N, C-alpha and C positions, 0 to 999 in steps of 0.2 A: 565668820558667818554663823558657825555652830554656837559660839558663845552668845552672840546677839539673839539667836533663835531661842536658846535656853533661857536667857534673861527675860525675853518677852513672854515665854510660856510661864515662867515663874510668877511674873507680874500678873498675868491673867488669872492664874490660880489664886494668887493672893487677893485680887479684887473680888473674885467669886466667893472666896472665904469670908471676906469682910461683908459682902452683900448678904450672905447666908446668916451671918451673925446679926446684921441689922434687922433682917426679917424675923429672926428668932426673938429679938428684943422687942419687936412691935407688940403692943403699943407702949411707948415710954413717955407719952404726953397725951393731953386730952384729944379726943376725936370729935369732929363736928358732924352732925346729921343735918343736912340742909333740906328743909321742907318747902315745897313750891307754893304753899298757900298760907294765909294768915293763921294765927292761933285759933284753935277751937274746932276746926273741921275734922273729918274722920282721918285724913292723912296725918295731920298734926297730932291727933290723939294717939294714933298708932305708934308714931315715933316716940312719944312721951311714955307710952306703956312699955316699950322695949328698952329704952335708954338705961333705966336703973339696972336691969338684968345684965345688959352688956357690960356695964361698969363693974358689977359684981363678978362676972365671969372672966373679964379680961384685965381688971385691975387699974383702969384709968377712967376718968369722967367721959361720958358720951353726952355732948352738949347739943341740944336741939336749937337750930337757927332757922328762923323763918325768912324766906326771900320770895314773897309773892309778886305776881305780875306777869303780863303777856302770856296768859294761859299756862303758867308754870315754867315758861321758857327762861325766865331770868335765873331761876335756881338751876335749871338743867344745864344751861350754858356755863354757869359759874362752876359747877362741879366738873363738867366735861373738860374745862380748861385748867383744872386744879392739878397739882402734883399727884402722880399715881403712886402714892406712898401709904395709903390706908388711913390717912388722917382727915380726909374730906369725903363724906358719903352722901348719896342722893336718896332721900326717901320719896320714891316715885309712885305715881298712880297712872292709870290708863292714859288720861289726857296729856299730861305734861311729857310723858315718856314716848308714847307712840303716835299721838294724833296732832298735837299742837304744831310741830314743824310743818306738817302738811297743811293744816287748816290756816295757819298764819302765813303760808307760802314763804317760810324762812328756814332754810335748811342749816340752822346754826349747829345742829348736832343730829346724829342718827343713833338710835339705841344700840344697834349691833356694831357700829363703827367706833363709837366714842365712850361706851360704857362696858363695864364688866359686871354682869349680874351676880348677885350674892345669894339672895333667897327671897321668896315671897314672904309676906308677913300676915296679911289678912285678906279675906274675900267677903264682900258685902253684896248680897243678891238684891234684886229689884222686884217691885210689884207693879202691875198695871192696875191703876185705880181710876174711878170715874166719879163725877159728882152724882149724888143720889137722885137728882131729878132727871138724869139721862135715862131713857127707857131701854136699858140693856142690863142683862144679868150674867151674860157669858161673853167670852172673847168672840164667839161666832156671832152673837147679837151685835157687837160693836162693829165687826167687819161688815156684816150685812147692811147696817145703817150707813156706814161710810161709803159703801159701794152704791147704795141707793141714792145718796145725796153727796156725790164727790165734792170735796173741798168745803163742805159746810161745817164739819166738826173741827174743833181746834184743840191741839195738843200743846201743853205747856212744857218747855224744856228749860233747864237752868243754865243754858249757854250752848252755843254752837260747838259741836264736836264732843260734848260730854257723853259719858256712857248712856245716860238717860236718853239723850237725843239720838244716838246711834242705834239703840234698841228699837226706837220708834221707826227709824228709817228701815231697819231690817224687817220689821213686821210689815211695813208697806211693800217692801221688796218681795217678801214671801207670799203675801196674800193678793197683791195687786190693788189693795184699797188705797185711797188717797185722802189726806186731811191737811189742814193748815198747821204749821208749827209756829208757835209764838215763843220767841227767845227772851229769856229773863236773865238778869244778872244774879244768878244764884238760886238755890232751892227755896229760900224763904219767900221771895216775892212770887215765885211760881205757885207755891203752896197757897199763899194768901188769895190769889186770884182763882185757884181751883176751888178752895173752900167757899169763896164768895160767889161762885157760879159764873165768873166771867169767861172761863175756859171750860172745856168738857172733860178732859182726862189728862193723865200724865203717867210716865214711868218714874218711880221714885225709889230711893233706897229704903229697904224694909225698916231699917233703924229709925228713919224719920217718919215713915208712913204709918207704922203700927198703931200709935195712939189714936190717930184720926179714923182709922178703919175700925178699931175696937169700940169707939164710942159712936159709930154710925154716921160720922160726918162725911166719910167717903166710902165707896163700895169697891172692894177688891175683886178683880176678875181672874188673875193668874199671877203666879210667881215665876221668876226666871231661873229656877233651880231644877236640878235633876229629880230631887225628891221634895215632898211638901215640907214647909218650914214649921218647926214645932210651935213657934209663937203665933202662927196663922194656920192652924191645922185644917180648917174648912176651906181653904183657898187652894184650888187645883194648880198643878204645874201647867205650863204651856203644852207639854206633851200630852198630858191628860185631857187638856182642852182641845186636842186635835191638831196642834201646831208644833211640829218638830223643829229642831235646830234653832230654838229660841232661848237657849241657856246663855246667861250673861251675868257678869258680876263686876263690881268695882274692886280692883285689887290694889293693895299697897305692897311695895317691895323695896328692898335695899340694893343699891348698886354703887359701884366705885368707878373712878375714871379708868378707861382702857389702859392696860399695861400694869395695873396693880398686881403684885406678885400673887400667884395662885395660892401660896401658903397662907397669905393673909385672908384671901377670899374664903378659903375653906375653914379657917379658924373662926371667922365671923359667922359663916353658915352653920357650923357645928354649935356655936354658942347660941345662935338664934333658935336652932332646933330644940335645944334644951329649954330655953325660955318659953317658947310657944307651946310646950307640952305641960307647963306648970298649971295645975288646976285653977289657981287664982287668976292667972293671965287668961286662960281659956274663958273663965267666967266673965272677966272684965270686957273682953272682946264680945262675948255673947250678949252682955248687957247693952252694948251699942249696936246690936244686930249684925255683928260680923263673926266670921269663922277664923280663928287663929290657925294658920297653917304655913309651915315653912317647907323648904326643899333645898336640894343641893344647887350649886351654881349651874351645873349642867342641866338639871331638870328645869330650873327657872329660865334658862336660855331657850330651851325647847318650848316652854309655855309662851314666852314672849314672841317667839317666831310664829307660832300658831295664831296668836291674837293679832299680830301685825298682818298676816296673810288673810285673816278673816275680815278685819274691819277696814283695811285700806281701800278695797274695792267699793265698799259701801260709801265711804267718804267721797271717793272720786265720782261714783255714779250719781250721787245726790248733789254733787257740786257744793259741798259744805265748805264754807270759808268763814273767817272771823270778821269779814267786812259786812 
């Protein structure tokens, strides 16, 4: 009995030792970063900005792989079902990670059950903008007009459950104003109709909206940041405009399948922290209207929990679905 017990104990110690060696050797082959959207969008760009730095820091290629579809759930489910060995990572954003399973009524995965957060990568704030012919100059003007004529104004959204859409629902919830939401298949057609005057206003990422605001084709009313945005210094924050609790941003972040060894998560987080503090990387994110900002796995987990708790009730109360 004693001999068998000692043999099992020795075997367990040996396996633990082999596991530690394997983790220490990671990565010894290419790592895939799975993006839930087609090439060219802000999530894809963020992944391609950090991939070379991760390769330089960790000594293996980091390959960006695009798997779009189903609101990002094709990529999310693929990563959630992958081996928890640090070789398949998810470059997530608000929608695919937190909202799509609820909006599509398909619980293929849950962020806190199926993923191990590594670090945030970038945050892109939004701006509330209106067509120039709309007789409003402030957020208060817009809310007053919406309350005077409920359901007459039309807000353009790039898809059900996008951050842009949810911020609009939050503003209605906070103010009691009501408007019609026109859903589009992406930012481009929504912008086209706003510029053409077919809809009245929208929330858009500052990176996309700035050129149209600066040339006077659209009018900015407020930004969803705690402080004013340097590229739009004359545009107030929502807090300055008299509406608190309206801070919002589109985030990108890196996650691994649940069960990935903590040593790997922390090595990735530490590497990302160094990359995102490099002046050229900061500038390249700034050029696309985003803030480069990393954090620890623990900090990123707390952030995701807070975002989930904040936006899930908005989705449920507004009955937002993909249908």
